[in-house]
LOSE-52598 format. One line per 4 residues: their letters; for each residue x, y, z of N, C-alpha, C. Coordinates in pm, whole numbers, plus 32768, in hexadecimal, padded with zeros to 4 digits. Atoms other than C-alpha are relative to their C-alpha. Layout:
<pts>
a = X/Y/Z/X/Y/Z/X/Y/Z  ...
</pts>
This chain:
<pts>
maif = 7FD5/807E/8021/835D/7974/8657/7FB0/7FC9/8090  8053/8043/7F79/82A8/791F/87D5/7FAB/7FE1/7FC0  8059/8037/8056/8187/7906/86E1/800B/7F83/7FD0  7FFD/808F/807E/820D/780D/85FB/8008/7F92/8073
icqa = 7FD3/805D/7FBE/829E/7768/870E/7FB3/7FA1/8056  8066/8045/7FC6/8152/771E/87C3/7FAB/7FCB/7FAF  805B/8056/8067/80A0/7681/8685/8025/7F7C/802D  800A/809B/7FCC/8041/751E/86A9/8066/7FCC/7FB8
npwg = 7FA2/806E/8082/811F/74A7/8564/805B/808D/7FC6  7FDF/7FAF/803D/8202/75CC/8549/806E/8000/7F90  7FAD/8051/8099/82EA/751A/8432/7FC0/7FFF/7F8E  8046/8000/8070/81CF/74DC/8378/7FC6/806C/7FD6
llkd = 802F/7F60/8029/815B/7630/839B/8072/805E/7F8D  7F74/7FB3/803D/82BF/76AC/830B/8012/7FB9/7F6E  7FE5/8044/80C7/82C1/75A9/81CE/7F7C/802E/7FBA  806D/7FF0/803C/8163/7603/8180/7FDC/809F/7FAE
fgpf = 8038/7F66/8006/8157/777C/81A7/8092/8069/7FD9  7F9D/7F89/7FE2/82C5/77F2/81DB/8026/8071/7F68  800E/7FC2/8069/82DD/7861/806A/7FC5/808A/8000  8072/7FAA/8022/81DD/7948/809D/8081/8093/8056
aflg = 7FA5/7F74/7FBB/82F6/7A26/817C/803B/8041/7F84  7FBC/7FB4/807C/83A8/7A72/8030/7FC0/8050/7FCE  8069/7FAA/8046/8268/7AF1/7F99/7FF2/8081/8052  8028/7F89/7FCE/8246/7BDA/80D4/8081/805A/7FF8
viga = 7F83/7FCC/8020/83A4/7C51/809A/8017/8056/7F90  800C/7FB5/80A3/836E/7CA9/7F32/7F93/803D/7FEB  8057/7FDC/7FFD/8222/7D28/7F5C/8003/80A9/8068  8001/7F97/7F88/826F/7E1A/8097/806E/8060/7FCA
ifan = 7FA7/7FCB/805A/83BB/7E68/7FB6/7FBA/806E/7F99  8056/7FB0/8056/82E5/7ED9/7EA5/7FB1/807D/802B  806C/7F76/7FDD/81D6/7F96/7F5F/8033/8065/8055  7FB4/7F7C/7FAF/82C3/805F/804F/8048/804F/7FBD
stga = 7FA0/7F9C/8040/83B6/80D3/7F2D/7FAB/8043/7FB9  8055/7FD3/806F/82A1/8119/7E3D/7F63/8068/8050  806A/7FD3/7FF3/817A/8196/7F07/7F92/7F9F/8008  8082/8057/803E/8096/807F/7E79/7FFE/7F90/8067
gggv = 800B/8077/7F89/8004/7F8B/7F89/8036/7F71/7FB0  7FC7/8058/8013/807D/7E41/7FBE/7F9C/7F83/7FAA  8054/803D/8048/7F34/7DAB/7F24/8024/7FED/7F71  7FE0/8002/808A/7F9C/7DF1/7DB7/803F/7F78/8004
vfmp = 7FAB/808F/8009/809A/7CB8/7DF8/7FD0/7FA7/803E  8037/8047/7FA6/7FC5/7C0D/7EE4/7F7D/7FA4/7F9F  8081/8018/801B/7E5C/7BEA/7E53/800F/7FB5/7F87  8016/8063/804F/7EBB/7B41/7CF2/8026/7F86/8003
ffnq = 7FFA/8076/7FBD/7F7B/7A3A/7DC3/7F72/7FBE/804D  8083/8034/7FA0/7E54/7A06/7EA2/7F99/7FCB/7FC1  805B/8044/806D/7D88/79D6/7D56/800A/7F86/7FE8  7FBD/8072/8027/7E56/78D9/7CF1/7FF9/7F91/803B
lgfs = 8014/806E/7F98/7E19/781B/7E27/7F7A/7FBB/8005  8096/803D/7FCE/7CCB/780D/7E2F/7F9B/8049/804E  805B/7F81/7F39/7C5D/7928/7F6F/7FB6/801D/7FB5  8065/7F9C/802A/7B2B/7998/7F41/801E/80A6/802A
vtts = 7FEB/7F6A/8053/7AFD/7B01/7EE3/802C/804F/8097  7FEE/7FD1/7F84/7ADC/7B52/807A/806C/7FE2/8041  7F72/8059/7FCA/7BFE/7A63/80E7/8067/8061/7FDC  7F9E/7FAE/8029/7CE5/7B20/7FEF/800D/809D/8025
vats = 7FE8/7F66/7FEE/7C7F/7C89/803F/8033/800D/80AF  7FEB/7FF1/7F7D/7C75/7C33/81B8/80AF/7FF1/804F  7F87/800C/8000/7DD5/7B7D/81B2/807B/8084/7FEB  7FA0/7F8F/802E/7E65/7C7D/8100/8014/80A2/803B
faiq = 7FF6/7F87/7FAE/7E11/7D86/81F2/8047/7FD2/808B  7FCA/8040/7F95/7E78/7CB2/8309/8091/801F/7FE3  7F78/7FF3/8023/7FFB/7C93/8258/8029/808A/7FE9  7FC2/7F7A/800B/7FF2/7E16/8202/7FF6/8045/808E
ccgm = 7FC4/7FD3/7F70/7FD3/7E47/8389/807E/8006/802A  7F59/8000/7FCA/8124/7DE4/839F/8048/804A/7FC7  7FA1/7FA9/8032/81CA/7E61/8294/800D/807E/7FE1  8027/7F96/8021/8129/7F8B/8237/803D/8066/8083
taga = 7FCD/7F91/7F7B/8181/800B/83B6/8060/7FE0/8005  7F6E/7FEE/8001/82D6/7F8C/83BD/8020/8097/7F9C  7FCF/7F8E/806D/8302/8076/8286/7FD9/8085/802C  803A/7F84/7FB8/8242/8187/831F/805B/8023/8056
ltwy = 7FBD/7FF4/7F6B/82F5/8171/845E/8085/804F/7FBA  7F76/7FB3/8050/8466/818A/8370/7FE3/809F/7FC6  8007/7FA2/803D/83D3/828C/82A0/8001/8096/805E  7FF4/7F92/7F8C/837D/8364/83D8/8081/802A/8060
ayfk = 7F94/7FDF/7FCA/84A8/833A/8475/8056/803E/7FA0  7FC9/7FCB/8062/8560/8397/833A/7FFA/809F/8011  8068/7F8F/804A/846F/84E2/8320/802F/8050/808F  7FC1/7FA8/7FB2/84E2/8562/847C/8091/7FF8/802D
qlta = 7F43/8019/8014/8645/84F6/8466/801B/809A/7F8F  8005/7F81/807A/8635/860C/8318/7FF5/807D/8066  8032/7F59/7FB6/857D/8712/8420/8078/8006/807E  7FCC/7FE9/7F7C/8662/86C5/855B/8096/802F/7FCE
hklt = 7F99/7F92/8020/8798/8734/847A/8001/8037/7F86  800B/7F8F/8056/8701/8819/83A1/8033/8020/7F8E  7F8B/801E/8071/878D/8787/8269/7F90/8073/7F8E  805E/7FAA/8050/8720/884D/812E/7F61/7FBE/7FB9
eaqe = 8063/804A/801B/8644/8721/80C1/7F73/8019/806A  805F/7FEB/7F80/8561/8763/821B/7FA6/8068/7FB4  8052/7FB7/8061/84C6/8893/8133/7FAD/7FD7/7FB2  805D/804B/8051/8441/87A8/8069/7F91/7FA5/803D
wsvl = 802B/8082/7FA9/83A0/86B4/815B/7FA3/8057/806F  8021/7FB5/7F80/831D/87DC/8235/7F60/7FFE/8003  8091/7FFA/7FE3/81CA/87B4/81D5/7FB3/7F6A/7FF1  8065/8081/7FE4/816D/8655/821E/7FD7/7FE3/8069
pkvl = 80BD/7FF4/7FCB/80AC/868C/8356/7F90/7FF7/7FDC  80A6/7FB5/8066/7FD1/8751/827C/7FC9/7F96/7FC4  803E/8057/806C/7FBC/864E/8166/7FA5/7F7D/8075  8019/807F/7FB2/7F9F/8531/82A6/7F57/802F/802E
ilti = 8085/7FA2/7FCE/7E64/862F/832E/7F91/7FDD/7FB1  803B/7FE1/806A/7DD2/8633/820E/7FA8/7F73/7FC9  800D/8046/8039/7DD7/84D9/81A4/7FD2/7F92/8047  8003/8084/7FC8/7DD8/83EC/82A0/7F63/8002/8046
pasm = 807F/7FFF/7FCD/7C71/8441/8353/7FA2/800B/7F7F  801F/8003/806F/7BFF/8460/81E2/7FD4/7F63/7FD8  7FCF/80A2/8020/7C5F/82DF/819C/7FBF/7FC9/8070  806C/805F/7F83/7BCB/8265/82ED/7F85/8005/7FF0
iglw = 8071/7FDF/800F/7A8D/82F2/828E/7FD5/7FC9/7F87  8010/806D/8074/7A84/827D/811D/7FF6/7F63/800A  7FF3/8078/7FC9/7AF2/8136/81AD/7F8D/7FC4/8047  804C/802B/7F9E/79FB/80FE/82C3/7F50/8009/7F97
lvql = 8072/8008/8039/78C8/8182/81D7/7FDB/7FB2/7F99  802B/8053/804A/78F4/8089/80D9/7FFE/7F85/804A  8009/8079/7FA7/7934/7F68/81EF/7F77/7FF2/803C  8062/7FFD/7FBC/781A/7FC8/8298/7F93/7FE5/7FC1
nsqs = 8093/7FF0/8079/7731/7FE1/816B/7FF1/7F6C/7FE7  7FCA/8077/8035/775F/7E54/8150/7FAE/7FB4/7FBE  8053/8029/804C/7625/7E20/805E/8072/801C/7F78  7FB0/7FDE/8088/7726/7EEC/7F52/807B/7FB2/8019
leql = 7F7B/8059/7FF9/7850/7E42/7FD0/7FF9/7F68/7FBC  8017/80AF/8049/77B7/7CB6/7F80/7FF6/801D/7F96  8027/7FF2/8063/773E/7D54/7E3E/80BE/8013/7FA8  7F90/7FEE/8058/78AC/7DC7/7DEB/8089/7F7E/8027
sdpd = 7F95/8073/7FD4/7947/7C7D/7E8D/800B/7F87/7F8B  7FDA/8074/8060/78EB/7BB2/7D51/8067/7FEB/7FCC  7F96/800B/8025/79FE/7B0E/7CE0/8055/802F/7F82  7FE9/7FA0/809B/7A02/7B82/7B74/801C/808E/7FEA
tlhl = 7FFB/7F73/7FFD/79CD/7CD4/7BE2/8073/803C/8049  7F9A/7FC9/7FB7/7ACF/7CDA/7CE0/806B/800F/7FB0  7F9B/8008/8058/7BD6/7C65/7BDD/7FF5/806D/7F7F  804E/7F9D/805B/7B2A/7D51/7AD0/8056/8093/801A
gfgi = 7FF3/7F74/7FF2/7B65/7E7E/7B91/809D/8020/8053  7F66/8015/7FDE/7CCA/7E14/7C3D/8037/8016/7F7C  7FBB/7FFA/806E/7D4C/7DDA/7AF4/7FEF/809B/7FB2  7FE9/7FA8/8031/7CF2/7F03/7A60/8019/8091/8053
fsmg = 7FC4/7FB0/7F61/7D3C/7FE5/7BC0/80AF/8000/7FC5  7F8D/7FF5/800C/7E99/7F46/7B88/8066/802F/7F7B  7FFD/7FBC/8081/7EB4/7F97/7A17/7FF9/80AD/7FFE  7FFB/7F72/8002/7E65/8106/7A5C/8065/8013/805D
lslg = 7F95/7FB7/7F8A/7F5C/8121/7B7C/8063/8006/7FC8  7F9D/8007/8033/8040/8089/7AD5/8052/8061/7F79  7FD9/7FA7/8054/8039/8178/79AF/8022/80AA/8048  7FF2/7F65/7FB4/8038/828E/7AB3/8092/8000/8047
iias = 7F65/8014/7FCF/8176/8216/7B3E/8080/801B/7F9E  7F95/7FED/8086/821C/820F/79E3/8044/8085/7FD4  8016/7F3E/8047/81B4/8386/799C/805F/8038/8058  7FE1/7FA7/7FA3/8229/83FA/7AE2/808E/7FE1/7FC7
vfwv = 7F46/7FD3/7FFC/8393/839E/7A70/801A/8047/7F9A  7FDD/7F90/8040/837D/849A/7972/7FC8/8087/8040  8019/7F76/7F8C/82BA/8595/7A61/807A/802D/803D  7FB0/7FBA/7F80/83EC/85A9/7B51/8099/7FF8/7FC1
ktqs = 7F56/7FC5/8055/8519/8617/7A33/8032/8080/8072  7FEA/7F90/7FA1/850E/873E/7B01/8033/7FEF/8070  7FBF/7FFA/7F71/85F7/8783/7C4B/7FAF/804C/8057  803F/7F9F/7FBD/8511/8875/7CC0/7F7A/7FC7/8033
fnks = 8084/8051/7FB5/8404/87FD/7DB1/7FBA/806A/805E  8049/7FBD/7FC6/82E7/8898/7E3D/8020/7FFF/8086  800F/8008/7F65/82E1/88EF/7FA5/7FA8/8025/8058  8070/7FEF/7F9E/818C/8947/8027/7F9B/800E/7F87
lcli = 809F/8017/801C/8018/8926/7FDC/7FC2/8063/7FD8  80A5/7FAF/801E/7F13/89E5/7F2E/7F83/7FED/7FF3  808F/8021/7FDB/7DCA/89EA/7F37/7FD2/7F8E/7FAA  8050/8055/804C/7D73/890E/7E23/8050/7F51/803E
dyvs = 7FDB/807E/7FDA/7E5E/8800/7ED2/7FC1/7FDB/8084  8062/800D/7F8B/7DAF/880E/8013/7F50/7FE9/7FC6  8083/8054/8019/7C65/87AB/7F6B/8019/7FAE/7FAC  8017/8093/8045/7CE3/86BC/7E74/804A/7FA2/807C
lsmi = 7F9E/8073/7FC2/7DA3/8607/7F79/7FA8/7FCE/8062  8066/803C/7FAB/7C8A/8600/8070/7FA4/7FA9/7F77  8080/8046/8043/7BB0/8564/7F3E/8048/7F80/7FD7  7FA5/807F/8009/7CC6/8490/7EFF/8001/7F79/804C
gllg = 800E/8034/7F9D/7CC7/8410/804D/7F8A/7FBA/800B  809A/804B/7FE6/7B5E/83B4/803D/7FEB/7FAE/7FB6  7FD2/8047/805D/7B66/832D/7F0F/8053/7F85/7FE6  7FAB/8094/7FE3/7C77/8239/7F47/7FE5/7FDF/8071
ggit = 8018/8061/7F8E/7C20/81D9/8091/7F86/7FAE/7FBF  8075/8055/8033/7AAF/816A/7FE3/8060/7F6F/7FA3  7FBB/8038/8052/7BAE/80CD/7EC7/801D/7F91/807E  7FA1/805B/7FAA/7C7F/8020/7FD8/7F77/7F91/803E
awls = 807E/8047/7FAA/7B4F/7F77/80AC/7FDA/7F99/7F6A  8000/8045/8065/7B0F/7ECD/7F54/8075/7FA5/7FCB  7F8E/8050/8016/7C3C/7E48/7ED2/809F/7FF0/8018  7F98/8020/7FA0/7D30/7E8D/7FF4/8092/805A/7FC6
igvg = 7FAC/7FB1/8028/7DF2/7F80/7F1F/7FB1/8085/7FBB  8036/7F86/8048/7DAC/80EF/7E90/8031/806E/803F  7FFC/7F6C/7FCE/7DD5/821F/7F88/80A6/8019/7FE1  7F5B/7FBE/800A/7F5C/820E/7F83/8040/7FEA/7F77
elia = 7FD4/800B/80A2/7F75/81C8/7E13/7FC7/808A/7FDF  8018/7F6D/8039/7EA0/830E/7DD9/8054/8079/803D  7F90/7F63/7FCF/7F55/8404/7EB8/8093/7FE5/7FCB  7F91/7FF8/802F/809A/838E/7E5C/800B/801E/7F77
vyli = 8000/7FE9/8098/8054/83B5/7CED/7FDC/80C6/7FEE  800D/7F69/8001/7F9C/850A/7D1F/8087/806E/804B  7F7B/7F95/7FCB/80D6/85AF/7DFC/8074/7FF3/7FA6  7FB3/7FFB/8087/81A4/853D/7CD2/7FE5/805D/7F9D
arrf = 802C/7FC5/804E/80EC/85C4/7BF6/7FF7/80A2/800B  8012/7F58/7FC1/80BF/870E/7CB2/80AB/803B/8013  7F5F/7FE7/7FFC/8257/871C/7CB8/802D/8008/808F  7FC5/7FF0/7F83/8292/86C7/7E0E/8082/7F94/8003
nvaf = 7F98/803C/8009/83BC/8616/7E9E/7FE2/7F69/7FDA  8024/808E/7FE5/83C9/84A8/7E2C/8000/7F85/807B  7FEF/8048/7F93/842C/83EB/7F55/7FA9/8036/8082  807E/7FC7/7FC5/8335/84DB/8009/7FB2/7FD3/7FFC
aiaa = 806F/7FFD/8039/8231/847A/7F40/7FE3/7F64/801B  7FDF/8082/7FD0/8287/830A/7F9B/7FC8/7FFB/806E  800C/8032/7F55/829F/8325/8100/7F85/801D/801F  8066/7FC5/7FDF/816A/83F2/8117/7F85/7FA5/7FD5
aviv = 806E/8078/8026/80B3/82CE/8069/7FDD/7F8B/803C  7FD8/80A7/7FC7/814B/81C3/8118/7FA8/8030/80A2  8013/7FB9/7F87/80DB/828F/8263/7F60/7FC7/7FF3  8096/7FE5/8011/7F60/82B8/81F4/7FC9/7F97/8001
savt = 803C/8079/8020/7F3B/8155/816F/7FFD/7FA6/80B7  8001/8026/7F8D/7FAA/80EA/82C6/7F9F/8005/8065  8085/7FC7/7FC3/7ECB/818C/838D/7F7F/7FAE/7FD6  8086/8023/8077/7DA9/8135/8275/7FD8/7F59/8038
vwag = 8019/8094/7FF7/7DE5/7FCB/82A2/7FFF/7FC2/809C  8037/800B/7F79/7DF9/7FBA/8406/7F69/8009/804F  8066/7FF7/7FD7/7CC3/8051/8426/7F75/7FB1/7FBE  801B/8061/8047/7C42/7F4C/831E/8011/7F88/8041
ivyh = 7FCC/806F/7FCA/7CC3/7E2B/83CB/7F77/7FED/8065  805A/8020/7F85/7BB7/7E48/84E2/7F76/7FE5/7FDC  807D/803A/803E/7A8F/7E03/83FB/8026/7F67/7FD9  7FD9/809C/8025/7B45/7CB9/837A/800C/7F9B/8073
lfvt = 7FDA/8041/7F81/7BAB/7C5F/84DF/7F4E/7FDB/804A  8062/801A/7FA4/7A3A/7C92/8571/7F7F/8001/7FB4  8099/8027/8066/7935/7C4F/8453/8000/7FAA/7FAF  7FCC/807E/8077/79E2/7B94/8337/8037/7F7F/8033
savy = 7F9C/8090/7FF4/7AC8/7ABC/83F5/8045/7FE2/7F91  7FE3/803D/8090/7B5F/7A92/829E/80A5/7FFD/7FFD  7F3E/7FF9/8014/7CE6/7AC0/830F/8037/7F54/7FD6  7FCA/808F/7FE9/7D8F/7980/82A5/80A6/8015/8046
wpvv = 7F6E/7FFA/7FA6/7EB2/796F/83C3/805C/7FC3/7FCA  7F7D/8048/8059/7F88/786E/8333/8072/8057/7F9C  7F8D/7F82/805E/7FF1/7974/8231/802C/8060/8039  7FC2/7F75/7F92/7FF3/7A92/8317/8093/7FF0/8032
lfag = 7F89/7FFB/7FAD/80D8/79F5/83E2/807B/7FE9/7F9F  7F92/7FBD/8051/81DA/79D7/82DA/801A/8077/7FB7  8008/7F8A/803E/818D/7AD7/81F8/7FF8/807A/803F  7FEF/7F7F/7F8C/8168/7BC4/830F/80AC/802A/8038
agai = 7F82/7FEC/7FF1/82A4/7B90/8379/8070/8020/7F86  7FB0/7FDC/8076/834E/7BB1/822D/7FF1/80A1/7FE1  8051/7F7A/802C/8282/7CCD/81FB/8069/806E/8062  7FD9/7FA8/7FAD/8314/7DA3/8354/80BE/8005/7FA9
iggv = 7F93/7FF8/803C/848C/7D41/829A/8004/8064/7F81  7FF9/7F94/807E/8425/7DE8/8159/7FE7/8079/8016  802C/7F8C/7FE1/8391/7EDF/820B/8084/807F/8016  7F69/7FA3/7FB2/84EE/7F64/82A5/8047/801E/7F8F
lakk = 7F95/7FC2/8086/85AE/7F27/815E/7FD6/803A/7F98  8036/7FD7/8067/84C3/7FC9/807B/8049/80AB/7FFB  7FCC/7F7D/8034/855C/813E/80C9/8096/7FF2/7FF3  7F82/8023/800E/86BF/80AF/80B1/7FFA/8010/7F60
lvly = 8021/8016/808A/864D/8056/7F44/7FE9/8089/7FB3  8014/7F6B/803E/85B9/81BB/7EF1/805B/8064/7FFE  7FA4/7FBF/7FF3/86CD/8265/7F6D/806F/8003/7FD3  7F70/8037/8036/87CF/8191/7EE1/7FF6/8025/7F73
fspk = 803E/8007/808E/8736/816E/7D70/7FB1/8073/7FDD  803B/7FB8/804A/86CF/8245/7C8B/7F50/801D/8019  807B/7FEC/8008/8560/82AD/7CD0/7FB9/7FFE/7F5C  8052/8012/8069/8509/82AD/7B6A/800B/7F73/7FBF
nlkl = 7FFC/8064/8012/8594/8167/7B2F/7FC9/7FAC/8022  803B/8097/7FBD/8521/80B0/7C44/7F57/8008/7FDB  8079/7FBE/8040/83C8/8163/7BD8/7F9F/7FB2/7F97  800B/801E/807D/83C5/80E8/7A71/8010/7F69/800A
ffgv = 7FE1/8084/7FEA/8431/7F80/7ACF/7F73/7FC4/803A  8068/801A/7FC5/830B/7F5E/7BBD/7F72/802E/7FC4  8071/7FD4/8084/821E/8012/7ABF/7FC0/7F8F/7FB0  800E/804A/806E/824A/7F12/79E1/7FD3/7F6D/804A
wifi = 8007/805B/7FC0/823D/7E19/7ACC/7F60/800A/803F  8068/7FEA/7FBA/80ED/7E86/7B5A/7F94/7FDE/7F65  804B/8000/806F/8058/7EA8/7A09/8007/7F67/7FA6  8013/8077/802D/8099/7D27/7995/7FB4/7FBA/8091
lglt = 8064/8032/7F92/8005/7CB1/7AE6/7F53/8035/7FF4  8086/7FDE/8028/7ED2/7D7F/7AA4/7FA0/7FC3/7F70  801C/804A/8099/7EA9/7D06/794B/7FDD/7F5F/8014  803E/8099/7FDB/7EAB/7B88/79DD/7F92/7FDB/8050
slpf = 8084/8000/7F98/7DAB/7BF2/7AE1/7F92/801E/7F96  808B/7FF2/8057/7CB3/7C36/79CA/7FBC/7F92/8002  8049/8085/8013/7B9D/7B11/79CF/7FF2/800C/7F70  8023/8048/8079/7BCB/7AD6/7869/808B/7FD6/7F9C
</pts>
């Protein structure tokens, strides 16, 4: 609020960019209730607004720093609540610290390797390449989310990691971090789909994905603040505020509605957004 009031023309800013607050709420609710980054929602809108590739990615990172952080703190508080009360569900969440240790460092390394290789990042930043990559990734992600609806038929969830999980989660973190540097989404989506496919608790899989994504976007925003300087702050001012609200509300949606119906709805939505992002 203080930042808004200090602007030269706050009411004109509100008129021009106020609607982005709604976009932030929707994007953060989606991101923090499915494990998929909010960039899935933001990037198509930025494309329609004619933002450059770098500005789109940088601004998406900045908004997610707000929304994913709010969601991560909310989910982690829920994990601590389960642990404190020693609820039965706490056993299904007991591996959360291990998952975070395996994926967060790997994700940060993967992201920084791509960001620091500026020549490769510039080649990937061709608009057609970005839109094609975003569209294909989003459509693949949507199919994974829809498939996960059928993977969770059983109520018997895994409660421990095996060797294949240690290796796979580390590799997914590394690969997902690299994809996130390019598309502003990636690592959370891959982690959520993997954990659900491995028959872990759905809410736990979403929480782990959100927390990893939150740390990853904070690691990635440094590059866009000091190297590209491409963040479009008027959009972040409103969309970021909305994203904080959405990040807090998301957990309530996941725990209130059927995870299957929620993921089916958003899976179809992502597929449509991915399809419309293709450069043809």
